[in-house]
C-alpha positions, -999 to 999 in steps of 0.1 A, spaced: -185 46 271 -213 21 260 -220 -12 275 -207 -30 244 -174 -10 243 -169 -18 280 -174 -55 273 -150 -54 244 -123 -37 265 -127 -61 294 -126 -91 271 -95 -78 254 -78 -72 287 -88 -106 300 -74 -124 269 -40 -108 276 -39 -117 313 -17 -147 308 10 -128 289 8 -101 316 18 -126 342 54 -122 331 51 -85 339 41 -90 375 3 -95 374 -10 -111 406 -38 -136 409 -60 -109 425 -54 -87 394 -65 -116 372 -97 -122 392 -105 -84 392 -104 -85 354 -129 -114 353 -152 -96 377 -150 -64 357 -160 -82 326 -190 -98 342 -201 -64 356 -197 -46 323 -209 -72 299 -239 -65 276 -270 -83 291 -282 -88 255 -249 -103 245 -235 -119 276 -203 -139 276 -209 -174 266 -205 -203 290 -177 -217 268 -158 -184 268 -162 -180 305 -149 -215 311 -119 -208 289 -111 -177 309 -113 -197 342 -90 -223 326 -66 -195 317 -68 -183 353 -60 -219 365 -30 -221 341 -19 -186 352 -19 -195 389 -3 -228 383 25 -211 363 31 -187 391 34 -215 416 57 -234 392 79 -203 387 82 -198 425 90 -234 430 117 -235 403 133 -203 417 134 -218 452 148 -251 438 175 -233 418 185 -214 449 187 -245 470 206 -264 443 232 -235 441 236 -236 478 241 -273 478 267 -271 450 285 -244 470 284 -265 502 297 -296 484 324 -276 466 338 -264 500 349 -300 506 374 -297 478 393 -267 492 429 -277 500 428 -309 480 448 -316 448 425 -325 419 426 -334 383 400 -317 360 391 -318 324 404 -285 309 432 -274 287 442 -243 308 464 -241 339 481 -213 359 519 -213 363 524 -219 400 558 -222 417 575 -223 383 555 -252 368 521 -263 355 509 -300 354 488 -311 325 475 -345 314 459 -360 284 441 -392 276 446 -413 244 422 -438 230 451 -461 221 489 -459 219 502 -431 197 532 -432 174 535 -394 175 526 -369 202 533 -332 198 527 -307 226 523 -269 224 520 -245 253 504 -211 245 500 -180 266 467 -162 272 472 -142 240 475 -174 219 513 -171 214 533 -203 214 558 -202 243 570 -239 242 566 -269 219 580 -304 221 571 -341 223 550 -361 248 545 -397 257 520 -418 237 507 -444 261 472 -456 257 450 -440 285 464 -413 308 496 -394 302 511 -366 323 531 -336 312 547 -312 337 558 -280 321 587 -262 339 574 -227 329 603 -221 305 600 -210 269 616 -229 241 647 -207 244 650 -214 281 635 -182 295 617 -187 328 583 -172 329 568 -156 360 541 -172 381 505 -162 377 500 -164 340 474 -188 325 486 -212 298 469 -236 275 481 -270 263 475 -282 228 481 -319 221 482 -336 187 484 -374 191 482 -397 160 488 -433 151 510 -445 122 481 -438 98 477 -402 110 444 -408 129 438 -386 159 439 -405 192 433 -376 217 403 -381 240 407 -351 264 432 -329 282 434 -322 319 452 -301 345 462 -309 380 463 -284 409 452 -274 444 417 -261 450 422 -227 467 387 -213 468 352 -211 452 340 -186 427 303 -181 433 298 -151 410 281 -171 383 249 -191 382 268 -222 392 297 -220 416 332 -229 403 363 -243 420 394 -222 418 422 -247 409 455 -228 411 435 -197 402 416 -213 372 378 -215 376 367 -252 371 332 -267 372 329 -294 399 314 -316 371 348 -315 353 367 -330 383 378 -365 374 401 -373 403 412 -362 438 448 -371 445 453 -357 480 
């Protein structure tokens, strides 16, 4: 291999060093590339000062990125641990959380919904996990918070077994037909923590709920 071809190879390798960082290149590997280029460059066509400075700048950016990545990984781990620790404090407490899903527990499920103003018509539908409607009826239309406790029975009076997850659908309108629904909630007891995801979730009557969606603790 000629001196010029060695220089070309080293230069090409150095220019790709930053992209190689994501594949596990260390700072030592990066410096070895620079040294190799200097050792193999053509004396009659040496690397310009500008190019060399640019390569040193790339090295600085490379090491800074490595440090940032390590710091972010550590920060994310610490944050996850902190969220888990804080979430433990909810265990055993009854909470209200923004969601439209609840698990049938002890023959009932408690939902809530918030209206921007008083509604003239409120229709409630309860669906099972397959999307089938099991119950439908009317609800209160007070401005602000409203509570609906479903007794776990279908529209024909059949009592469903505990353990299934059910979804509430609320349609609330004024006399002109304008929608007034702000959000829906469920109320239940925090029984544990699900830490299988990137952010731990509270298990509220068996339903995973983000701590960020908790809007109240009643007991």
